[in-house]
N, C-alpha and C positions, 0 to 999 in steps of 0.2 A: 286842243288847238295850241300851236306854237306862235307866239307873237313874232312879227316880222318888222324890222326897224329900218328907218332911214339913218344916214350918218349923224344927223342932228339928234335923233332920238337916242342912239346908242351912246353918244357923247354925254347926253344928259343923264343917262342911266349910270355911267361911270362916275359922274360928279355926285349924283345922289347916293350912290353906294358909299362914297367917302364922307360927304357932308351930313347925311342923315343917319347912316348906319355905322359910321366910324371905321369902315374898311379901308385901310391904306391902299392907294393906287398901286403901290409896289406889290401888294399881295395879289391884286387882280392880275398884274402882269405875270407874277410867279405862277398863278393858277393856269393862265393861258398857256404858258410855256410847258408846264407839266402835262397838260392835256395833249399837246403835240408830241411830246417825248413818249408818253404812254402809248399813244397811237403807233408811233414808229417802232417801239419795242414790241408791240403786238404783231405788227406786220413782219418784223424780223424773224418771227417764229416760222413764217411760211416761205420767206425768200431771204436770200443772203444780203445782209446790209452791214457793211463795214465802214465805208467812207461817205461822209455827208458834207455837202457844200451848201452853205447858207448865205444868201445875199441880203444885206441889211442896209436900210436907209437911216437917216438921223432922227426920225420921229418915233412914236410909240410902237409902230409896227416893227421897226428895226430893234427897238428895245425888247420886244417879244423874241426876235431872232437871237439877240445876244444871250438872253436867258435860256432859250432852247439849247444854244451851243454849250453853255456851262453844264447843263444837266446831261446832255448827250456825251460830253467829254467824261463826266464822272461815271457814266455807265459803260465806258470802254470803247465807244465809237471813235473813229478818226474824224475830226471835224475841222473844216476850213471855213472861216468867216470872211467874206469879202464885203468891206464897207464901201459904199458909194454915196458920196455927198459931202457936206461941209461939216468938218469936225467941230467948228465953232458953234454950229447950230444944235449940237447935242446938249440936251438939258434934262433935268428932272430924272425920272425913273430910267429913261433910255441911257442917260449918261452914267448913272450909277452902275447899270449892268454892263455898259461898254467898258468902264474902268475895271470892273471885276474880271472880264474875260481877257482884257489887255494884260493884266497882271498874271492871270493863270497861264496865258500862252507863253510867258517867259519861263515857266517851270515845267509845263506838261508837253511832252512830245506829240501827243495826239490832238492838240489844239493849235491851229495856225490862224493868225489874224493878218489879213492883207488889206491895206487902206488905199483906195483909189488906184488900182493897178493900171499901168499904161496899156497892157495887153491881157485880156482874159485868157488867152490861149496858154499863157505861161502857168496858170494854176492847174492845168490838167495833170501835171506831173508832181504836184505837191506831195502826194503819197504814191506808193509803188503801183497801186491799182487804180482804175478809173473810179469816179464817184458813182455810188449806187443810188443816191437820192440828192435831188436839188430842192432846197426850200426857199421860197420867195417870201421875204419879209422886208420888202423895199418901201412900199408906200401905204398900203392898207386903205382905209376908208376915206382918207383926206383928199384924194385926187378929184379935182373938178375942172381940169383943163387938159389939153393935149399933152401926151407924154413927151418928155424932152430928154436930151442927153444929160448924164451918162446912162440914164435908165433905159432909153430906147435900144441902145446897142446891147445892154445887158439882157434885155428881154429876148432879143433876137438870138443871142448866144445861148441862153438857157433853153429856149424852145427847140433849138437844133441839137442840143446835147441829149444823148440817149441815156435816160435815167428815170426813175420814179420821181414825179414832180408833185410837190405839195405847196399850196398857197396858204399863207397865214392870214386868216380873216377874209381877205378879198384878193383875187389875182391882181397884181400890179398892172395898171392900164385899163381896168374895168371900173366904170362909175358905180359906186355902191348904191346910188340912188336911182339911176335910170337904166342900169344894165347895158349901157352903151360902151363900146370899146373906144377909148380916147386915143386914137392914133395906132396903138398896138397893145397887145395884152399877153401876159404870161398865160400859157395854156397848161392848166393843172390836171393831174389825174385825180387829186383830192383837194378840196378846199376845207380847211378846218377853221370854221368861223366862230368867233368868240362870243359867248353869252347867249346871243340870239342871232338868227339868220338875218342877213341884210337883203333888202328888197332887190337890189341889183343882181344878186346871184340867181334870182328866180325868173326874171323877165328879160326880154330882148335878147342880147348876146350872152347874158350871164350863164345860162345852162351850157352854152357851147364851149366856154373857156374854163368853167369851174370844176368840171368833172363831178365826182361824187361829193356831196356836201355832208360834212359831219359837224355837229354842234358841240363845242367844247364848253363844259360847265365851268364857269369861273367864279362860282359861288355868289351870284346875285341873290339877295333875299327874294322870297317868293312874290312878295307884294310889288317888287320892282319888275321882275321878269314877266309878271302877269298883269301889269298896269292897264287899266281901262283906257288910259290916255293914248295908248298905242292901238290904233284902229285896224291895222293890217294883221291878218292871221293866216297861218298855213294849216291846211286841213290834214289830219292824221287818221289812220285807220280806226283808232279807238273812238274818235268823234262819230264815226259812222256806226260803230257797234252800239254806242249809247243812244243813237237816234233811230236805228232800224226798226220798222214797225214789228210788233209782236202779234202773231195771229192768235186771237182768243179761242178757247176750246169750243165755244158754242157759235162760232162764226158761220155765216151763210154767204152766198155769193154777192148779195146786195148790201151786206153789212160791212164789207171790207173794200169798198171803193167802186163807184159807178162813174164811168167816164163817157161823155158824149163827144165824139170826134167830128169836128167840122173841118174836113180836110179833103184833098183830092179834086182833080179836074182832068179833063181829057189830056192825055200825055204825061200826067203827073200822078198817076194812081199809085205808083210804087212808094212815093213819100208817105202817103196816107197809110198804106199797108204796113210799112216798117214801124211807123209811130204806134199803131194799134197793137202790133205783135209785141213790141218792146214794152208797152204798158202792161200787157197781160203777163209777160215773163217777169215783170218786176213786182207782181203780187196783187194787183187790183182784182176785184171780183168779176167785173164785166166791162166790156167796151162796146158801145153802140156807135156805129159809123153811119152818118147821114150821107146819102149819095143820090144822084139823079137816077132816073129809071134807065137812062142810056148807059150809065157806067156800072149798073148793078151786076151785070153778068161778069164783068172783069173782076170785081171784088169777090163775087160769090164763088168763082172758080179757084181763087188763091187764098181765101181766108176761111179757116175752119172754125176756130174758136171765137173770132170776132163776129158780133151780131151786126147785121146791116139793116138799114131802114130806108127804102127808096122813097123819094118825094113823089107824091101822087100827081102833082101838076107840072112837074119839070122833067122833060125828056131830053134835056140839052146836055152840053158839055161842061157846064159850070153852074154855080149857084146864082140865083137871081133874087131881087129884093122881096118878091112876094112869098118866097120860101120861108121867110121868117115866121109868118103867121102859122104855118104848118108845124113848125118845130118848137114852138114856145113851151108846150107841155113837156117835151123831151128835155128841154133846157132845165126846167124846174125839177125833173126827175134826177138829173145828174148831180153828182157831188162836184165834179170838175169838168170844165170845157177844155178840150184839146183843140186849139185853133191854129190853122195856118199851113201845115205841110202840104205842098202840092195844090194849094187853094187857087192859084192863079190870080191875076190882077185885073180882071175885067171890071168895067165900070159898074155893072149890075152886082157883081160880087162885092164890090166896095160898099154899095148901098145896103146889101144884105148884112155884111159884117158890122157896119156902123150901127144898124138897128139892134143887133145882138148886144154889142158892147155898151151902147147908151141905155138900152132898156133893162139890162141886168148888171148894174154897176157893182153890186155886192157879190155877184157870183164868182166863185173861185175859177180862175182860168189860167191856162198856160198858152202864151202866144208866141209863135215862131214863124220864120220864113215869110211867105207872102202875106200872112196875117200881120206881120210887122211892117212890111212894105205898104200895105193898105192903111194900117194904123197911122203911119207917119203923115198921111194927108189930113188927118183930123185930130192929132194928138193933143192939140191945145184948145179943142172945142169945149165950150161951156157945158158943164154937166158930166164930162167924161171923168170917170174914176178908175184908176189902176191899182187901188189900194189892195185888192185881193188877187192881183195878177202877178204872174211871173213872166217876164219877158226874156227871150233867149236869143238875142241877135249875134251874128258875127260882125266883124268890123264894118263891112259894107252896109249891112242893115242898120247898124247903130249910127253910121254916118248919116243915113237918111232920117233917122229919128231925131237926131240932134242938129242937123244942118251944119255939121262940121266935117272937114275933110278927114280921111283916114290918117293922114300924116299928123294932123292936129291931135287926133285921138291918141295915136301911139305916143306922141310926145308928152301928153298929160293924162295918161289913161286912168290914173287913180283919182285925180281931181275931177275929170269930166264924168267918170262913172259914178262917183260919189254924189256929185251935184245932181245928176239925172235921177238917181234913186231917191234922193231926199225930195227933190222937186215934185216928183209924181207919186211919192209915198208907195213905192213899189219895190219888188225884188228884181234886180237886174242880173242876168247871167250872161256875161260878155265872153263869148266863145273865142278861144285862141290858144296860143301856146305860151303861158298856161291860160286856162279858163279862170276868170275872176268873177266872183259873186259879190254884189253890192246890196246892202240893205238900206232902209230909210232912216237909219240912225247914224249913218256915217261910217259904218264898219265895212270892211272888205275881207274876202276869204279866198285864198289862192289855192287852186287845186294842185295836188301833188301826184296825180296819176295820169296815164295817157301816154301816147307815143306818136312818132311821125307817120307810122303806118295808118293812122286814123285820118289822115288828110285825104279823104275820098268822099265822093257824093253819098248822101244819105245818113252820114254820121249825126248830123244835127237833128234829123227826123227821129232817129233812135233815142237821142237824148231827150227830146221833147216828150216822147212816150214814157220814158222812165221817170222823169220829173213829175209828169201828170199822174202817174200811178202812185207815187209816194205821197203826193199832195192829196189824192183821193182817199188814201188809207188813214188820214187823220193827222199827218204831220202838218205843222204850220208852213207857210210859204218859204221861209228861209231854210228851215230844216229839210224840206222836200228838195230844194235846189241843191243844198250841200250834199245830201245823200245821193241824189240822182247824178250829179256831176262826178262825184268821186267813184261811184260804182260803174258808171259809163266808162271812165278812163281805166278802171281796174279790169273790166271785162275786155277792153281793148288791149290791155297789157297781156292778159292771159291768151287772147286770140293771137297776138303777135308771137308769143312763144310757140304756140301750136302750129300756126300757119306761116309765120314769117311776116315781117312788116310789108314787104313788097307786094305780097299777094292778098293782103288784108282787104276785105270789103265789109260793108255795113252789116249785112246779115250775119257775118261771123260774130260780130259783137253781141247780137241778140242771142246767139247760141250759147255764149259764155256768160250771160247775165247770171244764171243759176250758180255757176262756179264762183263768180265774184261774191255773190251773196253768201254762199256757204263759207267762203274764206273769211268773211267778216264775222259770221256767226260763230266760227271756231276760235276767235280771238280769246274769248274767256277761258276756253279749255286749255289753250296754249299757256295762258298766264297761270292757271292753276298748276 
């Protein structure tokens, strides 16, 4: 896991590196700059880079830019630094590095320093050839209000200029805490973020303007960069490798996960089908689907490996309350209940579901879709326990569970998600871009796989099946959610490569679950 920070948390880390570990802030700035310079030097092996334009403000982000300029100049690049801001506000490390490049520019022909130019167009001809790279080091993580002049015009100018664009730490104009664009934002091809990623790069508009995100190691001590006080985490492939279930040599079908699927109703049988198939593809030993007699033929024709169990007394289109008595033994047989996909929201089905959840409070369960919509009507009922449950809502379903608007949730997604998971002592998988997992101890886990091609019906049903499968194979609720979410996105990424995003459908993701699992299993071999 990589820790993900707010602007306040990263500021505290910088302070602690200095006050606790005696690392001068000037060294942190130097390390940040060297990370950018090394990155550019590596890129220059593949594409021609001679002329570099760096926009700097008067804060520490500008200080990084001044330091980058010094090192690039020393490595032979032609560098032009444009300072925008108030010279009198320069202080500390930023001023030290400004004074250095100001002096160097008087001696070295390949370093130009321009302060608050009247027209940015004049800098186009500073060197004989156009700029190959533009580096944004204007404002960094400190922005918390709408972008203003002179930065607004500079952003517009930079975005229109054809060159490789690199943001230092955070693109100017993007909130590092909310991921919102504050008026306008620099649009980067790469964002080189310092020390640890900032949450705003990963949510809301962040991925749109940040390009590819690379983390620059500025030499925080391990205990700082992995502090338990930082509750947000970014999931990596190695985290999945470490958690992926290992099949024992003496396994049999019922020792590696038994799932009872309570899903499907008339017109919504496809959701149940995809959940069950995704569960099997993810490694569980068996899936038993409960269905009415009327719907049995539909499932029997399309499901080969999934077992079906028709209800003897129900020949209808949906589950009814008295079905509960007939399936109690099957609930006890199962390791995990998969509840919700295509379930429908009939009043009788509500009574049926309520009896299952209230009668088996300790049973491991994954609840999705209509299961969540029905749950929202009795979520605060006395005796209800979600301690062993994994809930997988999208924003609309979560809105019903919390009684908050979607806009409210988007505005405070981490606070509301954390509060919910703690209150109900559950694991919450809040689906979106990105999907975020919350546990009952206040931690959150941001997924790093998936793509826009997965915005199609049935994807949530596939995810429910995958999470249920890993939960049934012995992983705890949190690990099952982490592994299921990551592999679901990875299978979607593989499918997008093979099929294209525009043509992607949910069943494609099921087909590529084995490829995603194999890719993770091969990590250890790649490291060797």
